[in-house]
N, C-alpha and C positions, 0 to 999 in steps of 0.2 A: 160836580154838585156835591155839596156837603151832605153826607148821610148820617142822621142821628144814631141809627141803628148801628152802624159801624163803629162809632165812637163807644156806645155803651157795651156791645161784645167784645171790643177790644180790652177795655177796662175790665171786664168781667174775668177775661182770660189772665191778665195780669195779677188780679185779686187771687185767683185760684193757685197761680204759681206761686206767689209770695206766701199765701197761707200754708201751701203744701211744703215749702222750703222749711218754714219755722217749724211745722209739726214734725217733719222727718228729722230736722236736728235735735229736737227735744224728746222725741218718743221712738223714733225710728220708723220703719216702713210698714212692717207686717201688721202692727195693731191699729192702724188708720183705715178708717172707711170713707168712701166717697161722701157720704151725707155729713161726716164730721169736717172733711175738708171745706166742703162747701158752706157749712155752717160758719166755720171760722173766717171764710172768704167773704160772708154776707152775700151770697148769690144762691140762686134756686139751683136744685140738683139737675135739672134740665141742662143747665149752662154748662156743666162740667162735660157733658157727652156731645155738646155742639163743639168743644174743641178737643177733646181726648177720647179715644175709642175705649180706653181701659185705664186702671190705676197704674199699671206698668208703663203704659205710654206717657202718663203724667210724670212719673219718676224719671224717665228717660229724658224728658224735657227739662225737669229741674236739675238733673245731672249736668246736661250739656249747658244750660244757662249759667250754672255755677262756674263750671270750668272756664266758660268764656271770660268771667269776671275775674276768675283766679289767675288764669293764664296772663291775662293783662298786667295784673299786679306783679306776677313773676317776672314778666318780660321788662317791666318798668324797672325793677330791682337789679334783674341780671344782665341786663342789656345795656348799662351805663359804661362809660370809659373808665371807671374806676378799677383799681386793681382787683384782678380775678377774686382773690380770697377776701377781701373786703366786700365784694358783692355777695359772696356766699354768707358771710356774717350778717349782713344787712336783710337777707332772705329769712335768717334764722330769727332774727330781731323782729321782723315784720310778721312771721308766723306765730310768735309769742304774742306779739300785741294783738292780733285777731283774737286770741283765746282770752286775752285780758278784758277786750271790749265786749266779747260775749259773755263774759262772767258778770261785768258790772251791768250789762243790760238786763240779764235774765237769772243772775245769781249763781249760774252753774257753767262750767267749761263744757262747751258743746262738742269740741272734738272735731276731728275732720269728716265732712259729710262722705267723701268717698271712701275713706278707711271705716266709718261706721257700716255704710252699705255694703262694703266687702265682706265684713265680717258677718253681716246678717243674712245677705241674699246669695253669695258666690255659689252656693251649692244648690240654689233653688231656681234662679232666674238667669239661664246662659246668656241671654241678651244683655241684661245688665252687667254681669261679669265682664263680656266682652269689651263694653263700653269703658267700665271703670279700668280694665287692664289697658286700654288704649290712652287713657289719661294719664295713667302712672307712667306708661311708656314715653309720653309726651314730657311729663316732668323729668324723666331721667335724661332725654335728649337735651333739654334746657340746661340742665345742671353738668352734664358730660361736657358741653361746649365750653363751660366755665373752667372745668377741671382742666381741659386740654390746654387752655389759654395759661392756666397757673403753671402747667409743666413746662409750656414753651418758654415762659418767663423765668424760670427756675425756682418759682415760689413753693412747687410742690416737688416730690421725689420722682425723679425720672423713670423710675421702676413701676411706678403707679399705673394700674390699669385704669384709663379714665371712665370706660363704661361700667365696669366693676364698682368703682369708687361712687360714681354717681347712683348706681342702684343701691348702693349701701346707705349713701346719704338720704335719698329718698325713704329707704326703710327706716332709718333712724329717726327721721322728722316724724313719721306714722307712729313709730312706736313711742316716742316721746310724747306726742299730742295724746295717743291713748292713755298713757299713764297719766297726763295731767287731766284728762276727764275722769279718770278712776278716782284720783285723789282730790279732784276740784281745785287743782294748784297750778296755773300757768307756770310757775318757777321750775317746773319739771323740764322744762325746755332750756334751762339755762346751760346744760352740758352739751347740747349740740355742737357749740363752738369748739370746744376742747376736744371733743370726739372727732370732729371734722380735721382737725388739726393733726391729730394721730394718724388718722386714716389716710391723709394725705401725705404723710411723712415729711411734714413741714420742719425744717432744723429748728432746734430750740433756740438757737441765737438769732433766728429770723421772726419769731414768732412775736415778739415785742413790737415789731414794725407794722402789724397787721391787728395789733390789739387796741 
């Protein structure tokens, strides 16, 4: 039997999550209060505690749902049958486009939610730090698989450490996104591709083939 109450409460939860995501991207976590999140969501404060026992519980849910969406995007790019280096380049291009879209929508580069929260909260909330660490490890796993394929095909240097290179690529993405946020300039991500080619020791005479 259809329950109107279930429909309303489910909608309220989604509104809270969407409002929290936008506010966290714009202002960070610490400065936000439950009342402000509920006001932005257009729901009564009591609805918040119906779904979330605390603001930290809400933040963890926002992080998880953001990662589900981002992981699907990464897998869609990195999991194709295109050449490995081409897939990496497309990941960088997609990352830059995310920041450009955010800038067109809000006027500012919002950066990476995971990186922003890591800088803000890693020394204050161990559970959030552990969740973010798991996400970064998963990103490294996805890129490591592509780097290994590039090595197997001779597109990357044989001496390259796949895990170390993948970790460096994730770090470079985060660093460049942070700089793009600071300068409000998505073009700061343009150097990712060149830096990746250097990191993976791609021969100069092979670079034109993947440009």
